[in-house]
C-alpha positions as CSV (number, residue, x, y, z in Angstrom):
1,M,31.7,13.0,11.4
2,E,33.6,16.3,11.1
3,I,33.1,16.5,15.0
4,E,34.6,13.0,15.5
5,V,37.7,14.1,13.3
6,R,38.2,17.2,15.4
7,R,38.0,15.3,18.6
8,G,40.5,12.8,17.4
9,R,38.1,9.9,17.4
10,M,38.3,9.4,13.6
11,Q,41.3,9.6,11.3
12,P,40.9,12.0,8.3
13,I,41.3,9.0,6.0
14,E,38.5,7.2,7.6
15,F,36.3,10.3,7.3
16,H,36.9,10.8,3.6
17,K,36.3,7.0,2.9
18,R,33.0,7.1,4.9
19,K,32.1,10.3,3.3
20,A,32.6,8.8,-0.2
21,D,30.5,5.8,0.8
22,M,27.7,8.0,2.0
23,L,27.6,10.0,-1.2
24,E,27.6,6.8,-3.3
25,S,24.6,5.6,-1.0
26,L,22.8,9.0,-1.7
27,A,23.3,8.7,-5.4
28,F,21.5,5.5,-5.6
29,G,19.1,5.9,-2.7
30,I,20.1,2.5,-1.3
31,D,21.4,1.9,2.4
32,D,25.1,1.0,2.2
33,G,24.5,-1.9,4.7
34,K,27.4,-0.8,6.8
35,T,25.4,-0.9,10.1
36,R,23.4,-4.0,9.1
37,T,23.4,-7.3,10.9
38,S,21.5,-10.3,9.4
39,G,20.9,-13.8,10.7
40,I,19.9,-12.9,14.2
41,I,16.2,-14.3,14.1
42,E,17.6,-17.6,12.8
43,A,20.2,-17.7,15.4
44,L,17.6,-17.1,18.1
45,C,15.4,-19.8,16.7
46,R,18.3,-22.3,17.2
47,H,19.0,-20.9,20.7
48,Y,15.4,-21.3,21.9
49,Q,15.2,-24.7,20.4
50,N,18.0,-25.8,22.7
51,D,17.3,-23.6,25.7
52,T,15.3,-25.3,28.4
53,R,15.7,-22.9,31.3
54,E,13.2,-20.1,31.9
55,V,11.2,-19.9,28.7
56,R,7.9,-21.7,28.3
57,R,7.1,-20.4,24.7
58,V,8.6,-17.9,22.4
59,W,7.2,-16.2,19.2
60,L,9.6,-14.6,16.7
61,S,8.9,-12.3,13.8
62,A,9.9,-13.3,10.1
63,G,13.5,-12.7,9.4
64,V,14.5,-9.1,10.6
65,D,17.9,-7.4,10.1
66,H,19.1,-5.0,12.8
67,F,20.3,-1.5,11.7
68,Y,22.5,0.5,14.0
69,S,22.3,4.3,14.1
70,S,25.7,5.4,12.5
71,L,27.6,8.6,13.3
72,G,25.7,10.5,10.6
73,D,22.3,9.8,12.2
74,K,23.1,9.2,15.9
75,G,20.4,11.0,18.2
76,W,18.0,11.5,15.6
77,G,17.8,8.6,13.1
78,C,15.9,5.9,15.1
79,G,12.7,6.2,13.3
80,Y,14.4,5.7,10.0
81,R,16.5,2.8,11.2
82,N,13.5,1.0,12.7
83,F,11.5,1.5,9.3
84,Q,14.6,-0.2,7.7
85,M,14.3,-3.1,10.3
86,L,10.7,-3.5,9.5
87,L,11.1,-3.2,5.5
88,S,13.8,-6.0,5.8
89,S,11.2,-8.4,7.0
90,L,8.4,-7.3,4.6
91,L,10.9,-7.8,1.6
92,R,11.3,-11.5,2.6
93,N,7.7,-12.1,2.8
94,D,5.8,-13.1,-0.5
95,S,2.6,-11.6,0.7
96,Y,4.0,-8.1,0.1
97,K,6.0,-8.6,-3.0
98,D,3.6,-6.8,-5.2
99,C,3.7,-3.7,-3.0
100,L,7.4,-3.7,-2.7
101,K,8.4,-4.9,-6.1
102,D,12.1,-4.1,-7.0
103,M,12.6,-2.2,-3.8
104,S,15.8,-2.4,-1.8
105,I,16.5,-1.0,1.8
106,P,16.6,2.8,1.3
107,C,19.1,5.1,2.9
108,I,17.8,7.7,5.3
109,P,17.7,10.5,2.7
110,K,15.7,8.4,0.4
111,I,13.2,7.4,3.3
112,Q,12.8,11.2,3.9
113,S,11.9,11.7,0.3
114,M,9.4,8.8,0.4
115,I,7.7,10.3,3.4
116,E,7.6,13.7,1.6
117,D,5.8,12.0,-1.4
118,A,3.4,10.4,1.0
119,W,2.5,14.0,2.3
120,K,2.2,15.2,-1.4
121,E,-0.3,12.4,-2.0
122,G,-2.3,13.9,0.9
123,F,-1.4,11.7,3.9
124,D,-1.5,13.2,7.4
125,P,-1.3,17.0,6.3
126,Q,-1.4,18.1,10.0
127,G,1.9,16.1,10.7
128,A,3.4,17.4,7.5
129,S,2.8,20.9,8.6
130,Q,4.4,20.4,11.8
131,L,7.4,19.5,10.0
132,N,7.3,22.3,7.5
133,N,6.4,19.7,4.8
134,R,10.1,19.0,4.6
135,L,12.3,16.3,5.8
136,Q,15.1,16.0,3.3
137,G,18.3,17.8,4.4
138,T,17.1,17.9,7.9
139,R,17.7,16.0,11.1
140,A,14.0,16.0,12.1
141,W,12.7,13.0,14.1
142,I,10.0,10.9,12.8
143,G,7.4,8.9,14.6
144,A,4.7,6.4,14.4
145,C,2.5,8.7,12.3
146,E,5.2,9.2,9.6
147,I,5.9,5.5,9.6
148,Y,2.0,4.8,9.2
149,S,1.8,7.3,6.4
150,L,4.8,5.9,4.7
151,L,3.7,2.3,4.8
152,T,0.1,3.2,3.7
153,S,1.4,5.0,0.8
154,L,3.1,1.8,-0.2
155,R,-0.4,0.2,-0.1
156,L,0.4,-1.8,3.1
157,K,-2.5,-2.2,5.5
158,C,-1.3,-0.9,8.9
159,R,-2.7,-0.1,12.3
160,I,-1.4,2.5,14.6
161,I,-2.4,1.8,18.3
162,D,-2.0,4.2,21.1
163,F,-1.3,2.8,24.7
164,H,-2.1,6.4,26.0
165,K,-1.8,5.7,29.7
166,S,-0.5,3.1,32.2
167,T,-2.6,0.0,32.8
168,G,-0.7,-1.4,35.6
169,P,1.1,-0.6,38.9
170,L,4.0,1.8,39.0
171,G,3.2,3.4,35.6
172,T,3.6,0.0,33.8
173,H,1.7,-1.1,30.6
174,P,0.8,-4.8,30.8
175,R,-1.9,-4.3,28.3
176,L,0.7,-3.5,25.7
177,F,2.6,-6.9,26.4
178,E,-0.8,-8.9,26.3
179,W,-1.5,-7.2,22.9
180,V,1.8,-8.1,21.6
181,L,1.3,-11.8,22.8
182,N,-2.0,-11.9,21.1
183,Y,-0.5,-10.5,17.8
184,Y,1.9,-13.3,17.7
185,S,-0.1,-16.2,19.0
186,S,-3.4,-15.2,17.5
187,G,-4.9,-16.0,20.8
188,R,-4.2,-19.7,20.4
189,E,-3.0,-21.9,23.3
190,G,-0.7,-24.8,23.0
191,G,1.6,-25.6,19.9
192,P,5.4,-25.7,19.7
193,K,7.6,-24.0,22.2
194,V,9.4,-22.0,19.4
195,V,7.1,-20.4,16.9
196,C,9.1,-18.7,14.0
197,S,6.1,-16.9,12.8
198,S,5.3,-15.1,9.3
199,K,4.3,-12.0,11.2
200,P,6.3,-8.8,10.6
201,P,8.0,-6.9,13.4
202,I,6.2,-4.1,15.4
203,Y,7.4,-0.5,15.5
204,L,7.3,0.7,18.9
205,Q,7.5,4.5,19.7
206,H,7.7,6.4,23.0
207,Q,8.8,9.9,23.8
208,G,12.2,10.5,22.5
209,H,13.0,7.0,20.8
210,S,11.7,4.2,18.9
211,R,12.6,0.6,18.7
212,T,11.4,-2.6,16.9
213,I,9.7,-5.5,18.7
214,I,10.8,-8.7,17.0
215,G,9.2,-11.4,19.3
216,I,7.9,-12.1,22.8
217,E,8.7,-14.7,25.3
218,E,6.3,-16.4,27.9
219,R,8.4,-17.4,30.8
220,K,7.6,-20.5,32.9
221,N,6.2,-18.2,35.7
222,R,3.8,-16.9,33.1
223,T,5.5,-13.3,33.0
224,L,6.1,-11.8,29.5
225,C,9.2,-10.4,28.1
226,L,9.4,-8.4,24.8
227,L,12.4,-9.0,22.4
228,I,13.5,-5.8,21.1
229,F,15.9,-4.5,18.4
230,D,17.2,-1.1,19.4
231,P,18.9,1.0,16.7
232,G,21.0,2.4,19.5
233,C,22.7,-1.0,20.1
234,P,26.0,-1.1,18.1
235,S,26.5,-3.8,15.5
236,R,29.4,-5.3,17.2
237,E,27.0,-6.1,20.2
238,M,24.3,-7.5,18.0
239,Q,26.8,-9.7,16.2
240,K,27.5,-11.5,19.5
241,L,23.9,-13.0,19.0
242,L,25.3,-15.0,16.0
243,K,27.5,-17.1,17.9
244,Q,26.9,-20.8,18.0
245,E,26.3,-20.6,21.9
246,V,24.5,-17.4,22.7
247,E,25.4,-15.8,26.1
248,V,22.8,-14.7,28.4
249,T,24.5,-11.4,28.5
250,S,23.9,-11.0,24.8
251,L,20.3,-12.0,25.1
252,K,19.7,-9.4,27.9
253,Q,20.1,-6.5,25.3
254,L,16.9,-7.8,23.8
255,W,14.8,-8.3,26.9
256,R,12.2,-5.8,28.0
257,F,10.0,-6.9,31.0
258,V,6.9,-5.1,32.1
259,G,8.8,-3.1,34.7
260,N,11.3,-1.9,32.0
261,L,8.6,0.0,30.0
262,K,7.4,2.9,32.2
263,H,7.0,5.8,29.7
264,K,3.9,7.6,30.0
265,Q,2.7,6.5,26.5
266,Y,3.5,4.1,23.8
267,Q,2.5,3.8,20.1
268,I,3.0,0.8,17.9
269,V,2.6,0.4,14.2
270,T,1.9,-3.1,12.6
271,V,1.5,-4.3,9.2
272,E,-1.2,-6.7,8.7
273,G,-1.9,-7.1,5.0
274,V,-2.2,-5.5,1.7
275,L,-4.5,-2.5,0.6
276,S,-6.4,-2.2,-2.7
277,S,-6.0,1.1,-4.5
278,E,-9.5,2.0,-3.2
279,E,-8.6,1.3,0.2
280,K,-5.4,3.3,0.0
281,V,-7.4,6.3,-1.1
282,A,-9.9,5.9,1.8
283,R,-7.2,5.7,4.3
284,M,-5.4,8.8,2.9
285,K,-8.7,10.7,3.2
286,A,-9.3,9.4,6.8
287,S,-5.6,10.6,7.7
288,Q,-6.8,14.2,7.3
289,I,-7.7,14.1,10.8
290,F,-5.3,11.5,12.4
291,T,-6.8,9.3,15.0
292,A,-5.1,6.1,16.4
293,E,-6.7,3.2,18.1
294,R,-6.6,3.7,21.8
295,I,-6.0,1.1,24.5
296,P,-7.6,1.3,27.1
């Protein structure tokens, strides 16, 4: 933020106000909610119920809030913001209440502390070593392995799946799209056009960035389109999705077709239940040599 003041993009009074808010957030370990947009999933449900154009069926995750990377974490905070998005959905789900008892959405330094605690418990020692066993006070990026370790340390049953090479023409990943469709639909044909499921969103990682999958469309021509929350998308743009009449230009920021995802490798993390204490210990031991499920 100091750089923004020097460049004339922020007034000194705004800088001091934001700094005071950040210090208060740090003291309590709770996110200040300044970059949070709620109600988008509900607005999308309403939109798709009335939309009769291209979409044959659509599946949406249980309520997910969008978190935008602020000035303080722009360029390195995407993994933390996606964790906040995932957690915002889990906290609404009764299935996870015991694991997440009395938890609020943590701020980024608190998330860093929680990951360090997972490492101290014994999760992913190789990953911890690569980051010098320290995240607090740094701008270190985190990825799918850190998210998996953190969630598992909270007794959440996770899977980490590695789409390690292209499975379609021109470097595309159609198997990833098919996997996501099966995750939401559980392989069932038929049913209502709009499914507002109880499924948590999916953490999506590729080289240099991460995002959150909040649903998937099946178009009338049978093509698939992921619906994605990007922490790089400003709150003012996300809030346009809350309008009574959602414009196509606003929806486009969520759409990712098969031809849009052409990175060499993608990893996803899903939450699919709760672990017993014994299962948590077993997964901690298994993480000594971290291996993801690989597709293909």
